[in-house]
N, C-alpha and C positions, 0 to 999 in steps of 0.2 A: 930885663927880660922877664916876662911874666910866664908862669907855668900854668897849663890847663888843669883844672881840678880833676882828680882821679874819680872814675865812676864809682858810685856807691854800690856795695854788694846787694842791698835790698832792692834797688832799682833794677839792676841787672837780672835778679831772680824773677822779678815781676814781669820784665820784658820777655824773658825766656818762657815763662809759664803761659803768657798770652800767645806767644808764637805756637807753642805745642797745642793749645786749645784750638787755634785757627786751623792747624794742620789736621787735627782729629775731626773737626767739623767738615773740612773739605773731603776727608776720606769717607765720612758718613753720607755726604751728599752724593758722592760718586757711587757708593754701594747701595743707596736706597732703592733704585729701580729693580735691581736683582733681588733684593730682600723682599720687596713687595710682591714681585712675581712668584717667588718661591712660596710665600705665604698663601697667595691666591690658589696656587696649584694644590697646596696641602688642604685648603678649605674645600675645594672641589672634590678632591679624593675622599675626604671625610663625608661629604654629602652623598656621594655615589655609594660609598660603603653602607651608610645608613639606609639609603633607599633599597639596596640589595638585601639587607637584613630584613627589612619590612616585607619585601616581596616574598622572600623565603618563608617567613612566618605565615603569610597569607596562604601560600601554596600548600604548606604543610597542614594548615587548618582545614583547607578545602578538601584535601585528600582524606584526612582523618574523618571528616563528616560526610564523605561521599557526595559532596556537592557537585563535582563535575559529572558524575554518573547521573545524578538527578537532572541536571541541566540538559545533558545529552538525551536522556529519556524523554524529557518534555519537548525538546526540539524534534525528536523523532516522531512523537505523537502528533505534533502540529503538522509535520510534513505528511504523515500518513492520513491525517484528517483532511488535509487539502487535496491529496491525491484521491481519497475516497469520494469527496464531493465531486471532483471532476469526472471520476469513473462513473458515478451514478448519473451524472448529466449525459454522458455518452450513451449509457444504457437506456435511459429514457428516450433519447432521440432515436436510437436504433430500434427500440420497441415500437415507437410511433411510425417509423418508416416501414417496418415489417408489417404492421397492421394496414398501412396504406397499400403495400404490395399485395396483400391478400385481397383487398377490395378491388385493386386494379387488375388482378388476374382474371376477373370475370369479363373484362372488356378487352384490354390490350396486354398481351404477354410481354412485349418489349418494355413497356412501362413498369410492369411488375418485376421484371428481371433487374431493371435499373435501380428500383427502390430496394430490392433485396440486397444488391451489391452495396448500396449506401449503408444499409442496416448492418451488413457484415463489417464494413469499415469502422463504424462506431463501436461494434462489439469488440473488434481487435484493439481499438484505442482504450476501451474500458478495461480490457484484460491487461494491457501494458501498464496501466496505472494501478490496477489492483488484481494481480494474478490469482489471488485466493478467493475472489468473489465468484461463487458458482453461478450466479444469475447471468453474469456476462458470458460465461462459457455456454450456458443454455441458449442464450440469445444467438450466439454464434452458430450453434447446432441448428437452430430453427431457420436462420438465414441461409445456411448451406443446404439444408434439406429443401428449402423453397426453390433453390436453384438446381436441384437434382443431384447434388453432391452428397449422396447418402453415406458413403464410407467415411468421408471427412466429417459429416454431421455426427456420425456415431462416435468418432474419435473425440469430438468436442464435448459431447454429452458424457462420455466416459470420464473425461477430466473433471467435469462438474460434479460427478458422483464419486470421485476419488477421495480418499481420506484427507487429502490436503484442502479440498474445497467444500466438501459436503457439510462441514461444521457450520458454514454460513447459512445453511438452509433449515427452515423449520420442517417439522415432520410432514405436514401436508404438501409443502413445496418439494420435498424430496420424493414423496409419493407421486406427485405430478411428473417430476423428471424421470422417474422410473417408468411410468406409464408411457411417456413420450419416447423413451429409448426402446420400449417394447414395440411401439408402433413403427418406428424406423426399421427395427429388425424385421418385422413382419412384411413391411413394404419391399424388402430386398428379396423376397420370394426364395428363401433358403430354408427348406424343411428341417435341416439339422439345427436351426436356431429356435425351434419351437420350445424345447425344454428350457432354453435360456430365457425366452420370452415369458414363459409361465413362472419362472423363478423371479423375474423382475416384477411381474404383476402380483404375485402372491405377497411379496414384500410391500408393494405399493398399496394394496388394500388394507394392510396392517397399519401402515403409517398414515394413510388417508382413507379411513373407513367410509367416507361420504363420496368417494370418487366413483361415480356411476360408470364412467367410461372405462375405468380399469376393470370393473366387474364384467362389463359386457365383452371387452376384449379377452378377458380371461375365459369367459364362456366360449368364445369362438375358438380359442386355442384348445380347450378340452374337447370341443366338437371335432376339431381336426385330428385329434389323437384318439377319437372314438371313445372318449371317457364321458359317457352320457350322464351319469349321475352327478359328476363333478361340474359338468356344464350347466345342468339344471339348477344346481345350487348357486352357481355364480349369477345366473340370470335372476333367480329369486331374490338374491341380495340386492341386485340392481333395482328390482321392483319395490323393495322395501323403502328405498330412498326416493324413487320416482314411480309411484304406483301406475301412472298412465304411460310409461315409457313403451312405445310401440315396438321398438327393436327387441326388447326383452320378452314382451308378450308373444311376438311372432316366433321367437326362438323356442320358447317353452311349448307353444302349439306344435311346432315342427318336431321337437324332441318327443312330445307326448304321442304323436301319431306314428312315430317311427318304431 
């Protein structure tokens, strides 16, 4: 009877070690997807954190240097510039229509009224785009006055001459507006307004010393108040500007004979 040889200790140790290595490899293979997923999530978190830090630094830099305010200011200026251009376009169209209405008034009143209404619409659009533009308010006043709405016209020209709007007017333009307001007041046939008219015209001739119409209208107001010397002086100033002005000459002749 033969006996099987007993296993050698070295061989058994090698076998056991190989088995443990295989078991460890199997465990790593099973755990690898979870480990990779965890690492990916950590990398994404790190990237997002870095992006957040960069954005925070950029925002702080911008606020320190007032960049947002400057950007908003530039954007506001661009919008205002665009609105201003559109407002001027409506003003020009309205002024052209009003001029056509004045010409048409000599032939057909219905056509003149229609053109005046269209001019008023353009004036309102110009005001909506640029409410501080006095010229648009003056156009509105002229269009309303052409339609016979004198009280509303007076209100519109009052807005044009208000502190909010009159800054957009040159001195001679403001003088013309004051003269037009005086004319509207006089056309309303209210004697109590004469002093107010004289006040407007006195300022008008200071702002616009070449305004012949303002001097003549001022002379008429002084005549109405029986202020003969003041009236003569106003007409004389008108003649200095236009020496052949018949209205002023006739007024001086009338005052001289009275």
